[in-house]
VMD Tcl script that builds the backbone (N, CA, C; Angstrom):
set m [mol new atoms 192]
animate dup $m
set s [atomselect $m all]
$s set {name element resname resid chain x y z} {
  {N N MET 1 A 50.484 143.566 168.426}
  {CA C MET 1 A 49.705 142.928 169.150}
  {C C MET 1 A 50.395 141.573 169.785}
  {N N GLY 2 A 49.713 141.098 170.810}
  {CA C GLY 2 A 50.683 140.204 171.674}
  {C C GLY 2 A 50.372 138.855 170.864}
  {N N GLN 3 A 51.259 138.035 171.349}
  {CA C GLN 3 A 51.824 136.776 170.871}
  {C C GLN 3 A 50.417 135.773 171.168}
  {N N THR 4 A 49.427 136.073 172.312}
  {CA C THR 4 A 48.474 135.102 172.656}
  {C C THR 4 A 47.400 135.209 171.528}
  {N N ILE 5 A 47.385 136.218 170.949}
  {CA C ILE 5 A 46.420 136.310 169.604}
  {C C ILE 5 A 47.058 135.928 168.299}
  {N N SER 6 A 48.074 136.457 167.806}
  {CA C SER 6 A 49.016 136.683 166.620}
  {C C SER 6 A 49.177 135.307 166.317}
  {N N LYS 7 A 49.938 134.557 167.019}
  {CA C LYS 7 A 50.623 133.089 166.722}
  {C C LYS 7 A 49.425 132.353 166.716}
  {N N PRO 8 A 48.288 132.101 167.194}
  {CA C PRO 8 A 47.297 131.232 166.758}
  {C C PRO 8 A 46.855 131.624 165.106}
  {N N LEU 9 A 46.579 132.788 165.039}
  {CA C LEU 9 A 46.154 133.343 163.775}
  {C C LEU 9 A 47.094 132.991 162.814}
  {N N ARG 10 A 48.437 133.181 162.899}
  {CA C ARG 10 A 49.240 133.123 161.972}
  {C C ARG 10 A 49.544 131.363 161.466}
  {N N ALA 11 A 49.332 130.707 162.457}
  {CA C ALA 11 A 49.373 129.105 162.444}
  {C C ALA 11 A 48.192 128.740 161.373}
  {N N HIS 12 A 47.148 129.665 161.236}
  {CA C HIS 12 A 45.957 129.151 160.625}
  {C C HIS 12 A 46.307 130.354 159.079}
  {N N GLY 13 A 47.247 130.775 158.890}
  {CA C GLY 13 A 47.334 131.667 157.600}
  {C C GLY 13 A 47.012 133.043 157.894}
  {N N HIS 14 A 46.654 133.457 159.000}
  {CA C HIS 14 A 45.952 134.936 158.975}
  {C C HIS 14 A 46.712 135.948 159.858}
  {N N GLN 15 A 46.432 137.082 159.568}
  {CA C GLN 15 A 47.315 138.378 160.064}
  {C C GLN 15 A 46.148 139.153 161.151}
  {N N ALA 16 A 46.676 139.246 162.183}
  {CA C ALA 16 A 45.860 140.180 163.007}
  {C C ALA 16 A 45.492 141.605 162.623}
  {N N GLY 17 A 46.626 142.119 161.928}
  {CA C GLY 17 A 46.418 143.348 161.273}
  {C C GLY 17 A 45.118 143.374 160.122}
  {N N ARG 18 A 45.393 142.274 159.313}
  {CA C ARG 18 A 44.358 142.151 158.230}
  {C C ARG 18 A 42.919 142.134 158.802}
  {N N LEU 19 A 42.824 141.244 159.816}
  {CA C LEU 19 A 41.479 140.941 160.217}
  {C C LEU 19 A 40.956 142.331 160.731}
  {N N ARG 20 A 41.664 143.045 161.287}
  {CA C ARG 20 A 41.364 144.467 161.972}
  {C C ARG 20 A 40.580 145.266 160.649}
  {N N VAL 21 A 41.822 145.224 159.792}
  {CA C VAL 21 A 41.151 146.076 158.602}
  {C C VAL 21 A 39.929 145.821 157.996}
  {N N ASP 22 A 39.723 144.367 157.792}
  {CA C ASP 22 A 38.440 143.560 157.290}
  {C C ASP 22 A 37.227 144.058 158.203}
  {N N ARG 23 A 37.716 143.953 159.509}
  {CA C ARG 23 A 36.546 144.272 160.359}
  {C C ARG 23 A 35.980 145.443 160.313}
  {N N ILE 24 A 36.936 146.633 160.039}
  {CA C ILE 24 A 36.568 147.999 160.210}
  {C C ILE 24 A 36.055 148.239 158.947}
  {N N LEU 25 A 36.560 147.720 157.738}
  {CA C LEU 25 A 35.592 147.747 156.529}
  {C C LEU 25 A 34.321 147.369 156.399}
  {N N ASN 26 A 34.281 146.132 156.918}
  {CA C ASN 26 A 32.672 145.671 157.209}
  {C C ASN 26 A 31.787 146.395 157.954}
  {N N GLU 27 A 32.474 147.336 159.154}
  {CA C GLU 27 A 31.553 148.279 159.931}
  {C C GLU 27 A 31.285 149.341 158.862}
  {N N ALA 28 A 31.949 149.886 158.364}
  {CA C ALA 28 A 32.162 151.085 157.164}
  {C C ALA 28 A 30.807 150.718 156.261}
  {N N GLN 29 A 30.813 149.533 155.898}
  {CA C GLN 29 A 29.832 149.013 154.853}
  {C C GLN 29 A 28.273 149.216 155.549}
  {N N HIS 30 A 27.965 149.102 156.592}
  {CA C HIS 30 A 26.980 149.286 157.632}
  {C C HIS 30 A 26.387 150.656 157.714}
  {N N THR 31 A 27.154 151.534 157.519}
  {CA C THR 31 A 27.077 153.126 157.981}
  {C C THR 31 A 27.716 153.742 156.826}
  {N N ASP 32 A 27.437 154.816 156.917}
  {CA C ASP 32 A 28.039 156.173 156.090}
  {C C ASP 32 A 28.412 156.980 157.119}
  {N N ASP 33 A 28.533 156.992 158.314}
  {CA C ASP 33 A 28.863 158.052 159.185}
  {C C ASP 33 A 30.198 157.560 160.008}
  {N N PRO 34 A 31.129 158.512 159.585}
  {CA C PRO 34 A 32.463 158.001 160.229}
  {C C PRO 34 A 32.384 158.089 161.845}
  {N N LEU 35 A 31.367 158.587 162.347}
  {CA C LEU 35 A 31.473 158.527 163.766}
  {C C LEU 35 A 31.435 157.336 164.576}
  {N N HIS 36 A 30.806 156.268 163.654}
  {CA C HIS 36 A 30.489 155.041 164.338}
  {C C HIS 36 A 31.837 154.187 164.030}
  {N N LEU 37 A 33.154 154.825 163.511}
  {CA C LEU 37 A 34.101 153.736 163.330}
  {C C LEU 37 A 35.077 154.241 164.619}
  {N N PHE 38 A 34.892 153.882 165.606}
  {CA C PHE 38 A 35.645 154.116 166.999}
  {C C PHE 38 A 37.102 154.152 166.739}
  {N N GLY 39 A 37.992 154.767 167.321}
  {CA C GLY 39 A 39.177 154.506 167.508}
  {C C GLY 39 A 39.938 154.946 166.267}
  {N N LEU 40 A 39.310 155.368 165.496}
  {CA C LEU 40 A 40.098 155.999 164.341}
  {C C LEU 40 A 39.974 157.548 164.224}
  {N N SER 41 A 41.131 157.897 163.464}
  {CA C SER 41 A 41.304 159.413 163.289}
  {C C SER 41 A 39.989 159.908 162.121}
  {N N PRO 42 A 39.541 161.104 162.201}
  {CA C PRO 42 A 38.544 161.597 161.297}
  {C C PRO 42 A 39.228 161.105 159.796}
  {N N ARG 43 A 40.409 161.452 159.333}
  {CA C ARG 43 A 40.693 161.276 158.223}
  {C C ARG 43 A 40.787 159.421 158.015}
  {N N THR 44 A 40.895 158.673 158.912}
  {CA C THR 44 A 40.995 157.388 158.437}
  {C C THR 44 A 39.841 156.963 158.316}
  {N N ALA 45 A 38.702 157.274 159.272}
  {CA C ALA 45 A 37.503 156.864 159.345}
  {C C ALA 45 A 36.936 157.381 157.556}
  {N N MET 46 A 37.226 158.643 157.370}
  {CA C MET 46 A 36.718 158.825 155.977}
  {C C MET 46 A 37.134 157.845 154.871}
  {N N LYS 47 A 38.508 157.716 154.817}
  {CA C LYS 47 A 38.853 156.703 154.047}
  {C C LYS 47 A 37.937 155.354 153.871}
  {N N TYR 48 A 38.076 154.733 155.041}
  {CA C TYR 48 A 37.184 153.815 155.017}
  {C C TYR 48 A 35.784 153.823 154.503}
  {N N ILE 49 A 35.189 154.944 155.006}
  {CA C ILE 49 A 33.737 155.383 154.512}
  {C C ILE 49 A 34.016 155.668 152.804}
  {N N HIS 50 A 34.818 156.109 152.344}
  {CA C HIS 50 A 34.890 156.370 150.728}
  {C C HIS 50 A 35.081 154.830 150.185}
  {N N ALA 51 A 36.082 154.077 150.904}
  {CA C ALA 51 A 36.582 152.671 150.254}
  {C C ALA 51 A 34.953 151.550 150.397}
  {N N ALA 52 A 34.239 151.892 151.191}
  {CA C ALA 52 A 32.911 151.300 151.528}
  {C C ALA 52 A 31.571 151.645 150.821}
  {N N HIS 53 A 31.613 153.058 150.437}
  {CA C HIS 53 A 30.683 153.503 149.689}
  {C C HIS 53 A 31.401 154.156 148.477}
  {N N PRO 54 A 31.730 153.868 147.600}
  {CA C PRO 54 A 32.462 154.212 146.492}
  {C C PRO 54 A 31.567 155.169 145.795}
  {N N HIS 55 A 30.555 154.640 145.456}
  {CA C HIS 55 A 29.282 155.176 144.140}
  {C C HIS 55 A 28.738 156.490 145.052}
  {N N ARG 56 A 28.709 156.428 146.312}
  {CA C ARG 56 A 28.001 157.873 147.166}
  {C C ARG 56 A 29.192 158.664 147.671}
  {N N SER 57 A 30.463 158.654 147.333}
  {CA C SER 57 A 31.537 159.489 147.595}
  {C C SER 57 A 31.921 160.414 146.848}
  {N N GLN 58 A 32.219 161.721 147.079}
  {CA C GLN 58 A 32.506 162.757 146.268}
  {C C GLN 58 A 33.872 163.223 146.725}
  {N N SER 59 A 34.553 163.818 145.733}
  {CA C SER 59 A 35.944 164.486 146.269}
  {C C SER 59 A 35.805 165.602 147.202}
  {N N ASP 60 A 36.523 165.280 148.246}
  {CA C ASP 60 A 36.463 166.330 149.284}
  {C C ASP 60 A 37.946 167.037 149.462}
  {N N PRO 61 A 38.111 168.159 148.869}
  {CA C PRO 61 A 39.436 168.730 148.848}
  {C C PRO 61 A 39.964 168.934 150.095}
  {N N ILE 62 A 39.414 168.907 151.259}
  {CA C ILE 62 A 40.016 168.831 152.883}
  {C C ILE 62 A 40.669 167.677 152.971}
  {N N MET 63 A 39.977 166.618 152.421}
  {CA C MET 63 A 40.748 165.358 152.819}
  {C C MET 63 A 41.706 164.624 151.952}
  {N N SER 64 A 41.789 165.481 150.643}
  {CA C SER 64 A 42.701 165.226 149.812}
  {C C SER 64 A 44.196 165.276 150.365}
}
mol reanalyze $m
mol bondsrecalc $m
mol representation Tube
mol addrep $m
């Protein structure tokens, strides 16, 4: 990520990558449809969905 964004974030104790992960997880908490998590591979999207909804997740032998 460019210095334009990451440098000011670091000055306040934040990491751009961590903020991205938090944003994606928050989005996953509002849906159980991995297609709503744009820009992620299907495998990664499913990992976020399972993390956001562990009580609704079933073991998927294909994703393991």
